[in-house]
N, C-alpha and C positions, 0 to 999 in steps of 0.2 A: 716235597719238597718243606723243606723245616719252615717253622714257623720265625725264625729270625729271616728267613728268605723271604719268603714273603712278605713280611714288611719291608722289607729293604726295596721289593720291586714296587710297593703299591706306594711308597712313598718319592721315587724314582719315576713313575707317572705322573702324580700330581704335580712335582717340579716341571717336567716337561709340559704338562697341560697348562702349567702356569705359564711359562716362558711363552706357549705359543700364544696365549690369553693377552699376554703383555703386548706382542710383537702386533696384533692384529689392532690394539687398542692404540696403538703408536702414531703418533701424526706425522705424516709424510711432509717435510719442510719443502714448502714451495705447492701447497695441497691444500686447499681449504677444506676445513674438516664441514660435516655434517651438521647445519643447524636449521630449526623449525625457525620458517620466518615469519608465523606468530607469534612465536614468545620469543625472540631475540634478543641479545644484550646490544646496545650501542653503546659504547663509548664515547664520549665528547669531556675533551682535553682541555682545557682554556690555560692564559700561560704567568697573569699577574691579578692581583689585588687595586692596584692603584689604579687603572683605569675603569671608571665608576661602569662603564657600559657591560663588560661582562656579567658583572653576578646580576645586574639591573634589567639588562635586556637581552643579550646574545644568549645566556642560558634558559631562562624561561621560555623565550619568542622557540628555542628551540626544541626546550621539551613539551608544550604546548604544541607544537606539529607533530610531534612524532607520538603524541600519546591519540590525536586524532588519524593519524595514519594507520596507527600499528597500538590497538590498544593494552595486548597483550605484550608486547615489547619493552621491553626495561631498560631505563637509564643507567649507566654506569657515569659517574661524571667525580671529576676533580679539578683543583686550580692549584697551578706549581707554584705562586704566589712570588714568582720570580726568581725561580731557583729553575737551572737546568735538570741537576741533578735529580730534583724532588721527581721531574715532570718524566723522566725516565723509569721511575721505581713507580710509579701511578700507573704508568703506562704496562709496564710490566706486570705489574698487579692487573689489570684491566683483560691481558693478552692470559696471565692464568688463570682467570673466573670465565673464560671463555666467548669474550664479546664478538660478534660478527662484522661490526664494523669498527673499525678508530677514526674519528672527527679532531682532529692534529691543528688547536690553533697552538705553536709552537713558540716557548719564552726564547728562544736561541736556534735559528734558522737552522745554523751546520750541528749543532749537536742532536736536534731532535732527528736528523739521519738517521741515528742508530736507528730510535724508534721504528722509522719505518722500514727499513732492513729488516728488524727482527718479527714483526708485524708480517713481510713479504715470505719470510721464511716460515712463517705459522701458515700460510695461506690466506689472512686476513686483508681485507680491503682498507688504503687507508684514502682516507679526506684531508685533505689542507685547507685548512680553513681560518681566512682572515688575513694569516700571515702564510707564506709559502718558505714549506720545508725544503731543505735545499738534496732533492732527493731524487732520484729518477725512480724512487717506487711508490710513485703516486697513480692513484684511480684517478680523482678528480682534483680540481685547485678550484676552490668558490673563495672571489672578495670583491674590490673595488679596483677602479683605475686609478692605482696608486699615485704614478707618476701627476698623473693629471690630478691627483688631491696638491700635490708641492707646487705646482703649474699655478691653480687656481689662488695657494695661498699666497703664494709668492705676487701676483700679478694683481691681486686685491691691496697689497703692501705697498707696492709700486706707484698705482694707479694712488693709491690715497696720499702719497709722498709728494706726487706731482701736482694734486687740487690745491694741495698745502704750499707748494711751494719749497719745501724742504727737500733735506739732502743735500745741498750742492755742496760744495766747497769738501774743506776735511770733514764735513760732517756722514753720516754713511748708518749700515742696518746692521745690526747684532743676527748671526743664527743661530738659533738653540735647537738644534738639530735632537731627534729619539737616539735609542739603544743603538752602540755598533752592532746587536747581536740580532738584530729585528730587519728582518728583508726589507720590510715595509719602510721604513726607518731609511734605508740606502734611497729607495724609490721616489721618497718623499724631499728627498735631500736632492737627490738627482733633477726631479721637475722641477726643485726650487731655485735652484741652481741656474737651470737654463732660461729662466725668464730675469733671476736678477744678476747674471754676469752680463746679458745684455742691454740692462737698463742706463747703465751710464751712474749708477749709483756705487759708492763705496762701498765695499765691505769690511765692518772694522774689524771683528772677530767671529770667529764658530766655533761651535762645542758640542760635540755628540755625546750625550747624556747617558752616563752606564744606568741600566736598568730601566729609563726613564723617569730616573727616580728625581720628583718636584725639590726634595731639597740639595740635591747637589747641582740642580738647576738655578735656584735659587740663589747660590753661594757663588756661579759663577756669575751669572749675571752681576751683582751685586760689586762685584771684583772690576766688573767691566766698566759698572757705574761710577767707579774711582777711578778706573783711569781715561774713561773720554767723557765723564761728564756729558754737559750739554751736545757735544757734539754726537750720539744717538738721536737719532731721528726716527727710528722705528725698529720691532723686535718681531721677528719673524720666528714663533715656538711650533715644533712639530706635530703640536698635540694640545687639547686645550689643560691637561692640567699641568706640563710647560708655560703655558699661556700664565695660568693663574701665578705661577713661581715666578714667573717676570718680571707680573703687574703688582704681586709683591714686595719686589726688589727695590722699583720704579717709586710705590708710597713710600716706603721704609724711607728710600733719601729723599723724600721732597720734592721730586721731580717734579715739576710743574710747566705748563700743562702735560697729562700724563701720555707718554708715544703713544702712537697704535701699534697694537699687539695682535697678533690673528694669532689661529688654532684650527683645531681639527675636531672632530666626533659629536660638534654639539651637545656637549654635555649641559647638563642644565645648570650647575653654577656661572657657566660661560654664556649659555643664553642670556642669565639675569646678569652678567657684567657687558652684556654687549647694550641690551636694554639699558642700564644704568649708564654707560657711556665711560666704563673703563676699558673695554674690550672691543677692538673694531671689527673683526669677522672670525667667523668659525666656518668648517665644512662640514656638512649635515649628510651622513650615511646614513640612507635606509637600512638599518641593520637588522628589522623583521622580515623583512624579504633575505635579507643575505642568510639568515639565523636557520628560516624555513624552507628555504633549498637546498641548507644543508642537510638537514632531518629527512627534507624529501630524497635526494642523492641517497642518504643511508638508508632508509628504507628500498632506496631499489634495487641496491646492491647485496642485503640479503634477502632479496630474491632472484637473483644472478640477472638483474637487469641493470644495462649500462645507457644510460637516457645520451641522447646528442647534445655534446654539449657547441656555445656560443662559439671561440675557439679554443686557441692552441696557447700554452706558453713552455719554452724551453727552460730545462733544468735537467742538470746531471747527462748532457746528450742524449735527453727523451723530451719529447713532445706532451705535457700533461694535457690533457682533455679540460677546459676552464669556462669556469661563469665571470665575469668581471662586469660586476652593477654599477649603477651611475651614480655620480654626486652634486650637491649641489653646495654653493655658495652663499653662504648667511650672513648678513647685516641688521643692523635693526631692523630696516625696510623691510626684510624676510623673513620675519620670525613668523607672521602670522600666518603667511602662505606656503609655510614649511613645515616646522616640527607642532604647529599651533593644531594645523590642519590635517596634520597626519594622528594627532595625539599621542607623538611620540614618548612621551611619561605615561600613557597611562588616559584611563578616561577624562580625569580631573589634572590633564596636564595644564590647564590656562591657571588654574589654583594654585599649583605646585610654582610654574613661571613666577607669579603675579603675587607670592604669600611674603605678610612682611614688609618690609622696607622698599620691596619691589613692585606694591602695589600703585606707586606715584609713576614710576618708568614707563608701569604696563599702560596705564591710562595716557599717556603723554603717546604713544605708541600706538594707540586703539583696541590694545589688545586688553580683555576682561570680560 
């Protein structure tokens, strides 16, 4: 054999070996790649920075539980900042980095379905966290009973109006709903409507707030104050960020006395407003158990374990194994026994609530 032919044969052999090696290392769609559960990468995708709980509670609680359960595991974290396209890119980046599990809190429940499909094709399990992804390609869903949240909010508002004798004649309620792309917002709205529609009180107007944007919410409420004035007797706000926006509008328009406004999430600023008398109620959702449960499920999935769920939720024609945690309504009388008792804002919860101008309000309610 000539030297040229020998070199050609050797090169051909190398190409064949390389091709076989590439085939051997390829990931078969729908088949989970082999990962070491002791050093697994876990992806956590959160939806926005507007809602304080995500950075202040969900992420640190999840991270702490993950570290306790699997010290060698690595957390890959990203926040979509209210951008569905950005969240898609973040998910793809995590999949490319070799995550073993994706924990996904979708900014847009419909758009995020493509993330679940892509993860499924790579054999990567997905936990839908807090908000339901509209996809059958989920391994678990963990959240709260979100219709119940809406019912509790609306019932608190209706009871307050009845107690004060307000909301009659041509007076009524404004509904400031959450983002139309958020499945939870639809559930809050459904639960709230089930109470308000049967209450006998007039629904003056309602608004689905794009991306939970407080600026848009405040502009809308300001417009309703111009239109309805003193006919507004109460405001349903889907969360505490929107409640704060509604209260800002009422104050800017010198509406006195302030109308009862309800929210949810028990954000620090909301609890301070409640003690000061600016906001009537919130809904306390114990985020620590939710985040810790998500971390526990993620670690279990890296070990090919599938813990039994409490219930199922139907989506995309499939029944998804689910955990739906309980929620608690909180007015000024309930702050001590809920967020303070649970140290919701950390070991210095009382100090945070009662800081500055809120010291007197805390003393008035026996906190401090």
